[in-house]
C-alpha positions, 0 to 999 in steps of 0.5 A: 966818149965813155964805155958802158957795159951791162950784164944780167948779173955781175959775172960781166965784171970779168969783162969790166976788169979787162976793159979798164986795164986796157983803157985807163983813161976811159970813163967806164960804167957797168950795170948788173941786173941782179934783181932780175938775174938769171936771164936764162929762164926768160923769154926772148922778148923779155931778154930784149926788153931788159937789155934795151932798158939797161942800155938806155939807163947807161946812155941816158945817165952817162952818154956812153959812146960804146956799149959792151954786152957782157952777157952771153944770154943777151948776146945770144938773143938781143943783139939785133934789136940792140943794134937797131935801137941804139945809135952807137957801136954795140959789142957782144961777147960771142963774136970775139970768142968764136973768132979766137977759137977758130984761129986757135984750134988745130984739130977742128974740135971745139968745146963750148960750155955755158949756161943752159940758155946760152947752150940752148940758143945755139948762138956759138954753134951757128957762128962757128959754122958760119966761119968753118963748116968743117968744125966739130962742135961739142956743147955742154951746159954747166948750171952749177958753175955760176952758183959755185963761183958766186960762193967764192969756191974757185978752187978745191976738191968740190970745185974740181969734181964738178969741173971734171963731171962737166968737162970729162965728156968733152975732153973725151971727144978730143977737143983741143979748144974750149970756149968759156961761154959765160962771163963767170967762167974765167974765174975757174980757168986756173982749176980747169987748166990744172985738170986739163993743161993741154986745153986752149981756153977761149976767154972773151973777157980777154978779147973784147978790148981789141974790138974797141981799140980803134976808138980814142977815149980820153976822159977822167978814168972814172969807174962806177958799178951799179946793181939793181939789187944787193946780196952777200953773194954779189959782194963776195964775187965783186971783191974777188974781181974788182975789190977797189970799186964799190957797188951803187944800187939803182932802183928798178923803177929807174931802169924800167922806163919802156 
């Protein structure tokens, strides 16, 4: 019963890494749609179509038993359609983060950072409000984080300045918990905590495994990573997260089957 994971790019490899650590005997297949990234500037219908295409590729080729949507944008806009279209469990990255944040905060002040599309969707805010209407929520889009990370600039003066520019306004609001609402962002955790050691950081990549722990996987422990386009930036980030696994490139005409 293999596990499939998809993302609009390769930030979701942070999720892949945690799942492979917790399920060493599972066959795990990942596809990053690097030819069409970012999804954040696409319409909802396009995001849904891309998501179904990626899921279908994983099911068709590897007969996956569980799908993890390691993309906050797709999790925000495509989950209902994916669950309707697919006949397997589908796990998003938003629900684990929301539930952990609610259980973690002491003063009921929660910050959310993410891409412009994820913040604009209001998906985290909506789910937090459903859990606790008394939570005070402060959101901030951080568009420079992804290119910074994909350049491998995870530490240093420039990185700290950008982090402070984005996060100081949230910290000044008194938040005690910060949701990392993009699968790239866990790679900045060390620098964020150096600047704000009092913050509780919520990282969905560390939490998703508990949502699939009730399933029993016993395969050969195969790991394969596919991308729809290659570039030096993707390779740099891949080598930071999972240096021991090579990319395989799949042509878009093998994905776009709808």
